[in-house]
N, C-alpha and C positions, 0 to 999 in steps of 0.2 A: 635482463631488464631489471631496473631498480624496483624494490618492493613497493614504493609509493608511486611509481609511474602508472599512468592510466593505460588501460588496454589500447592496443593499436587502433582498433575500430573507433574508440571514443575520440582519439586524437584526430583521426582522419575525418570523422563526422563533424567535429567542431570546425576544422579548417574548411570543409565544404560548405557548411552553413554560413560561416563568416564571409565566404566568397559569394553568397547569395544563390547557391544551387538549389532550385526548387525540387529537383530530384532527391536531394539529400533530406529535405524536410519530409518528402513522401516516404523515404526509406525509414526515417526516424519514426514517423507516424505508424507505419506498418509494424515496426518492432515494439513500440511502447503504447499505442493507443488503447489496447485492451487493459493494460496495467493502469493507465491513467483513469480510464472510464470506470473500471471496477473499484478502484480505490475511492474515487469521488462518489460513486453510487453507494458504496458501503458507508461512507461518512455522512452523506446527505439523505440517503434513503429516498431519492427523487431522481427518476430517469432524466427528466428535462434539465434539472440542475447539473447532473453528471455530464450530460451532453454539452452544456455551456462551459463547465469547467474544462472539459477536454479541449474544446475549441480555444478557450482562453490560454491554456497551458501551451499549446502548439503555436498560437499567435505570439505569445511572449518569447518563445524559443526562436521563432523566425525573426522577430524584431530585435532581439538582443542575444545572439548566440555567444557573444563574448562574455556573458555573465557566467557561463560555465567555467569553473576553475578546476582543472584536472587534479590539482593538489588536494582538493576537498573530497574526492571520491570519483566513482564512475559516473558516466553519463546517465545510466539508469537511476542511480542514487539521486542525482540532480533533478531529473524529471520527477521522481517520486516526491522530493522536497517541494518542488514547485506546485505539484498537485495538492500536497498536503496544505500548503499555505493558502492556495486559492480556495480549497474546500473549507478550511477553517474560516476564512473571511466570509464566504457565502453562508456558512452555517450561523455565524454570529449575526450577520445581517438578517437572515431569515428568522432567527429566534427573537431578535430585538423587534423586528417588524410585527411578528405574531403577538408578542407581548403587548406592544403598543396598541394593536388592533383590539386585543381583548380587554386591556385596562385603560384605554384612553390615550389620546395623542400626547406624546411627550413622556409617557411612562417607560421606564427602562427596567429590564429584568435584573434580578440580583446577580451581581458580577460573579459571585462564587458559584451559583447555580449554573450560570452560563458556561463558566470554565469547566465545571463538572461534566456538562453535556459534551463539550468539546473533547475533553479527555476520554470520555466514554466512547464517543464516535471514533476517535483516533485508535483506541485500543481495539475496537471492533474491526476497524480496517486492517490493523496489523495482524490480528488473529486470522482474519479471512485470508490475507496474503500468506501467512505462515502455513495455514492448512492447505491452501491450494498449491503451494510450492514445495511441500514436503514430499519425500519419495512416496511413490504409489503404495508400497507395502505398509508404510506407517499410516497413510491416509485411509487405506482400506480397513486396517485394524480398528482405527478410531470410529469409522463409519459403522462397522459391525457392532462395536461396543456401545456407542452412544446414540446412534440413530436407530439401529435395529435391536437395541437393548440386550445384546448377547454378553454373557460373562466371558472371562478369558478362556475357559475350557471350550465353550461353544465357538468363540472366535477362532481358536486354534483349529478346531475341526473344520470350520467353514473355509479357513485359509489353507488347510492341509499342512500345518506346521506343528511343531511341538508346543506344549503349553508354556514352556520356558521362553520359546521364541515369541509367542503371542504376548506374554507379559512384557518382554523386552520391547517389543514394538509399541505396545500401549504406553509403557513408561516413557519411552523416548518421545513419542508423539505428544504426550501431555507436557513433558519438559519443554519441548519446543513451543507449544501453545502458551505455556506460562510466561514466556518472555514478552508476550504482547503488552503486558502492563508494566514491565520492568524498564522500558526505555523512556528517555526524556521526551516531553511533548514537542519541543522544537525539532524541526528537521526530520519528520517521520522517515525512518530508514529501517525497514524490516531486515532481518538476517538475510544475507546473500546479496543485498543491493550493491555492496561495494566490491563483490568478488568478480573475478574474470569469468565470463560466461564460456 
């Protein structure tokens, strides 16, 4: 298979959606709904808004499955980008509305501050995805060190690994998390979104 060719599942799913197979939408929903909802919730910090974004994303997919371009990445990556765009739109509307409510009708927030909030929400969603998708040994080491406030020696003892291995896991986990701010704002695409599952 060519390096830039999409996975077989992605191609078949696109074809089934284009034919209007409701079962295909159900399968896509089962596969990606938790990703969409958690990404939207992390960006918006609002359960109801995340529910709406989830419905909007899958409605958009159903209405226009041809918008997926396999040359641009995997189906998962496309779904994540749709979710990011919808979440950013909703976040901007909510921030603008809240600002107008607080400062009077027609008042608009500082565009730089609004973009800072969007970037912050995007980075938080990326970090959340990166953390939840990293291998369990790395995730557990970070939890022990940063949630339970263990140093690397205590982390090593709790995990039953050498101190060198604990340091390696912590270093690698932190390196992965550091990429949350390193990506461009457009087309939120955490590590692994374009890879074959």
